[in-house]
C-alpha positions in Angstrom: 0.9 10.1 22.0 1.4 6.5 21.4 3.8 5.5 18.6 1.8 4.7 15.5 2.1 1.5 13.6 2.0 1.1 9.9 0.6 -2.1 8.3 0.8 -2.8 4.6 -1.5 -5.2 2.8 -1.8 -6.2 -0.7 -5.4 -7.0 -1.7 -7.2 -7.3 -4.9 -9.9 -4.8 -5.4 -12.5 -7.5 -4.8 -10.9 -8.4 -1.5 -10.5 -4.7 -0.5 -14.2 -4.0 -1.3 -15.3 -7.1 0.7 -13.1 -6.1 3.7 -14.5 -2.5 3.5 -18.1 -3.8 3.6 -17.3 -6.1 6.5 -15.5 -3.4 8.5 -18.5 -1.0 7.9 -20.9 -3.6 9.1 -18.9 -4.4 12.2 -18.5 -0.7 13.1 -22.3 -0.2 12.5 -23.2 -3.1 14.8 -20.8 -1.9 17.5 -22.1 1.6 17.5 -25.6 0.3 17.7 -24.6 -1.8 20.7 -23.1 1.2 22.6 -25.1 4.1 21.4 -28.0 3.7 23.9 -25.9 2.4 26.7 -26.4 4.0 30.1 -22.8 5.2 30.0 -23.7 7.5 27.1 -27.2 8.4 28.1 -26.4 12.0 29.0 -23.8 12.5 26.3 -25.2 14.8 23.6 -25.8 13.0 20.3 -23.3 15.3 18.6 -20.5 14.1 20.9 -21.5 10.5 21.5 -19.6 9.0 18.5 -16.4 10.7 19.6 -16.9 9.5 23.2 -17.5 5.9 22.0 -14.5 5.9 19.8 -12.4 7.3 22.6 -13.6 4.6 25.0 -13.2 1.7 22.5 -9.9 1.8 20.7 -10.8 -1.2 18.5 -13.7 0.7 17.1 -11.4 3.7 16.3 -9.2 1.1 14.5 -12.2 0.0 12.5 -12.9 3.6 11.5 -9.3 4.2 10.4 -9.3 1.0 8.5 -12.4 2.0 6.7 -10.8 5.3 5.8 -7.7 3.7 4.5 -9.6 1.1 2.4 -11.8 3.8 0.9 -8.8 5.9 0.0 -7.0 3.0 -1.6 -10.1 1.9 -3.6 -10.6 5.5 -4.8 -7.0 5.8 -5.8 -7.1 2.4 -7.6 -9.9 3.5 -9.9 
């Protein structure tokens, strides 16, 4: 397994919420772009997301960032 990196950011809640929405939108757009691609045509719908995330590490990074932002925002409240 690749060595994990840890990145620390200090954001206001407003900045974190804006970044969360932006990351969600980017991930949504990227999934829409790849979902119906010929490459995944015969991949069952239940496995397609996992396959896309495995093939596109940047999208997996978006997903992890979304999770971290959601956790931080929940904890801050």
